[in-house]
C-alpha angles and dihedrals in degrees: 000000000000113000139192119220141171126231118191115211134194121230107207094212141095090273121055123213127186112206136188127221124202109197124193091188118105111233111175096187122067087218089075091057088050090049093054091045091050089049093054094045095048098042091047088051087056091048091050094046092055094049092056091045098248108139091170092061091057097066104067097052092039090051089051092053092047095052115023118109124252125233119268089236095058107138112250094238089062094066093088092053095044088057091048092047093051095047092050090046092052089050090052092048092051096039114129096196142026095258093057092046094047093051091051091046093051089048090054089050093049091047090054090051094048093049091050090051096047091044095050093244111153110206118193129181130210100226118196120198118280122259115279120283099244113151100233122112098250094051090047093052093046088056087050089055092046092049091047091054093046092050087046090055088047092057097042097042093032092234119165092193093055090046093050095046089051094050093046088055092053096052093082119110115278122248118257118245093253091056090056120086118233125356095140111209096345102089093139092050092050091047092053093048093048092051093046097052091058091045088057091060088061090053091045090054089061098044114115106185142035095258091057094046092047091053092049092044093051092058089043092055094045092048090051092051094049094046093050092046090053093048094052 
């Protein structure tokens, strides 16, 4: 018998979001639900670690995803996606730089999304309004975080509403270097990264499938990581 269920996930970020998942798959073992919950939590820990520029924090959850056993009740059609997820997680765990880790992380997100679609799992997110549009640096960066999380949900869901809301929030004008705190002697580098992350939002608005979105989001993640590292 087909069932609907809710899985609560944890966004390891400055903004929390509780989401509901309506699944039309038919898992007969509760371990499968736990498996999906654990995947969401671990892969989002990786995403959040990258955004804040913490490559070391990527390794533990990535290693877990690459090695943990799957439930005996795992549907047969999921085998392909499990293999892809483990390979991408291994790449993230072994990544030597932000670009490689971001590419692997986006691939994991896209793999989740493709599996959900092919398995008839309908993932929906409760999306609150973004932080206010004050022009100070803190408010701007909170909107970046909100947008990054919505785009992530859009990739993993996949959820077109979440992706679009995130992209819309990123389309605002970038802060100028003197409005950003830190950066030391790298003002031109900071300026370039700030400009690029908003340019990526324009590309994301035109993306039509998960592969394109994953490619854009990978660069977005790596850019966030590099910029936050430079600003520290």
